N, C-alpha and C positions, 0 to 999 in steps of 0.2 A: 787278563792272568790266563784264564785257562779257556781257549779254545774248545767249546762244547761240541764244533759243529766238525773239530775233525776227526778225521777215518783213523787216526794215529794218535790219541789223546796221554799218551806216553812221550811223547815229541813235543816240546822239552818237558820231561816230567816235571811235575809241582813237587817239590820236598819245602817244608818251612823247616826255619833254622832253629838247630839243637836252645830249646829252653822256650821255644816261641809255637804260640799256636797256628794254626791255619787261619783263623780268622786275624791274629796279630800278625801273621807276615804279609797277608792278601792286605793289610791295614798299613804297615809300613810301605808297603811299594807303592800306594796309592798318591802316598807323603810323599814318599822320596824319589820318586821316579816318574809316575802317571802325571799327576798333576802339573810338576814342574813342565813336562814335557808340553801336553797341552798347553800350560800359560805360554810359552816360547813359541810354539805351531803357530798357537789360533789367537790367545788375547794379547801379544805385543803388537803383531803386523797390525789387527782389527785396533787397535787403542782401547783397548778394553779394563774397566779400572777393578776389576775382580771377580771371582768364579763363584755361581752358585753351581751347585752338584743337586742331581737327583737321582735318587738307590731306592728299587723297590727291592722288596724280599729278603733273599739272602745277601745279597749287598750291604744293606741296613748295619751289621755288626761291623765289616771292616770299615765302612765309611764313618763308622762313628769313631772307631779307632784312629782312623786319620785324622779327625779331627780336633781328639784327645792330644794326638802329636804335635800337631799347628799350634792347637792353644795354650801347651805347655813351653812353645819357645819364649826366648827372651824378646823378639820384634818379630812381628810379620813376616819382617822383609829376608829374615834369615834362609827363610823356605824357598827363595826364590818365585813364590805367587802369591797370591792375597787372595782368600776365602772369606766370601763377604754373606755365608749362610748356605744352607742346606735341607735337603727337601726330603722328607723318608715317609715310605709308605709301604704296606702287605706285608706288616712284620710286627708280631707285640712281644707279649709276656705268655700268655699264658694261653695253652692249647686249645683248640673247641674239642671235645666226647667223640664226635664223626670222625675228625682227621684222626684223632689217635688210633683211633680203633684199625681205621685203615692201615696208617703207616704201623701197625703192629702187625698187620698181614701181609707187606712186604716179604718177607724173608720164609712165607711158608707157598707164595702163590706161583702157580708153573705159568712157564712160558713159551709160547712159538717160537722159533726162530722172528715172524714176523712181529711182533709182540714186544719186541727189542730194540733200541732207538739206534741210531748209528753211533759207532765207536762203545759201544757198551763193553766194557771188561770187568765181569766178575772181582777179580785182584785190585779195581780200582776204583770202583760206583757201586754205590748202592743198589737192590734189584728195584726196578721200576715199577710207576705205577700200570692199574688194568686202564685201557682203555678212555673208559666210562669215568672211570676217577679221576684221569687226569684231566675230562673235558668237566668233570665238576669241579674241582679244585681250582681251572681258571677262569671258568665261568660264571658259575654261582649255579645256585637252581633253577630250574625251568625256567624259561619264558623272560628270563634276562636278558638274554642274546638271539640274535638269529641263528636259526638250527643249521643252517650253512656254515658255520664258522667251526664245529666242534671237530670237523675232521681236519679242519688247518692247527689247530690246536694239537692234533697229534703229529702233525709234519713238523712241529718245530721243538717236539719231545725230545731233551737232550739228558746224557750222564750226568748224574748227583756224587761227586768226590765222597769215600768213604769217611775223608779225616775232614770236610767239611760237616757232613751229619756228626759225627760224633762231637765236632766243636761244637754244634749248634747246640747238642741234647746237654754234653758235660760239662765240657769250660765254660762256654759263655754263660752260661745263668748263673754262675759264682763269679765270674770278673765285669759282667755288665756293670752295674751301678760304680763301681772305679771307675771306670771309662766316661760313663753319662756325668758325673760329678764334674768331670774336668773339662766339657765342652765349655767353648766360650765363645763360640758363632751362635748366629739364632738357627732355632731351627723351627719347620713347620712339618707337623706330622699330621698322617691321614690314614684309616682303617676303616676299610669297606664293610657296608652293613651289614654285609652277605659273606664278610670272609671266610675261608673254606676252613682255615688253618688256625686261624686266631679269634679270640674271643675281644668284641671290641669294648 
């Protein structure tokens, strides 16, 4: 949906339709465009009987919304694909105190140009984490991963859209129960013991 590796993240610009939140727009794209396209391009030629999706972190809300849209259809065949389950991870309900404190500091952090990910645009994106915070977010406390992996985390650091963060913090907490209550496909959910953002 949004190519975060792009040097020109505004091309094409992502804008949700009037009346839809960022996650709702993404979820409708999953259900109406992306999953049917994957089904036709890969599942049909290979003789697959259904899709099982795996979503991590910020893709969990739009996938949940897509599952709701899929579940509310009269028949599964009307979607153009068959979805038999989803795996969700890296997303929860209650933020850890540490991550909340670090996130609150983002607005006052000062950055050198070398500390900004490629494509960072203040008009589109939230301020990024400092490198040490980003590494802890992705890898957990010291001792859980090879120290050589840390610098690689920063190399794949990508901008995060304001709209996405606003939906995460503002709209999604109020809407999530209505969406999750309508999901009718099997769900496998997991959250790491040392998750940086969410309490297990």
